[in-house]
C-alpha angles and dihedrals in degrees: 000000000000117000112234111272094010107151120236126187123212122196122198146104143251137204124210137169137201104258099171117027094187092054090045091054094044097046106028117012097041114168097340115129092216134035118179135203088248089060093056092043090054093048091052094042091054088062095052101072098063089044092049090052091049093051095043089052090050101043108021126089093157138345092273090055089050091053091047093050097036092116094052090045092050091050093050091048091048092051092047093043092050092051090052096045099042091079087059092052094257125121121199105220100176140010123181131179112205097182149348120219146162119252115255093256090060092048088050089056092046092050094050088070094056 
């Protein structure tokens, strides 16, 4: 079981597309003359952390369980993320989790006991 507050890293990728240019301009770009792909990426990525915490809490008993359920977790995050972003004119088309891991400082503490 995870100890409360134990940090977990997730590595992966997502794909998204602009599905409603008018909504994107109204809700996100505003009066800016230029809006870049990086701006959209950052906007979507900002929504990922809370969803990742939600799904880790729901599906994860330990890091091995997270790895085993990574596809279900990724699908749940993609659906939730898409529902949040669609109002901004962005559709999330894919979300993949390649791995879960502990940060180096956690591994250092684990390895001290060995």
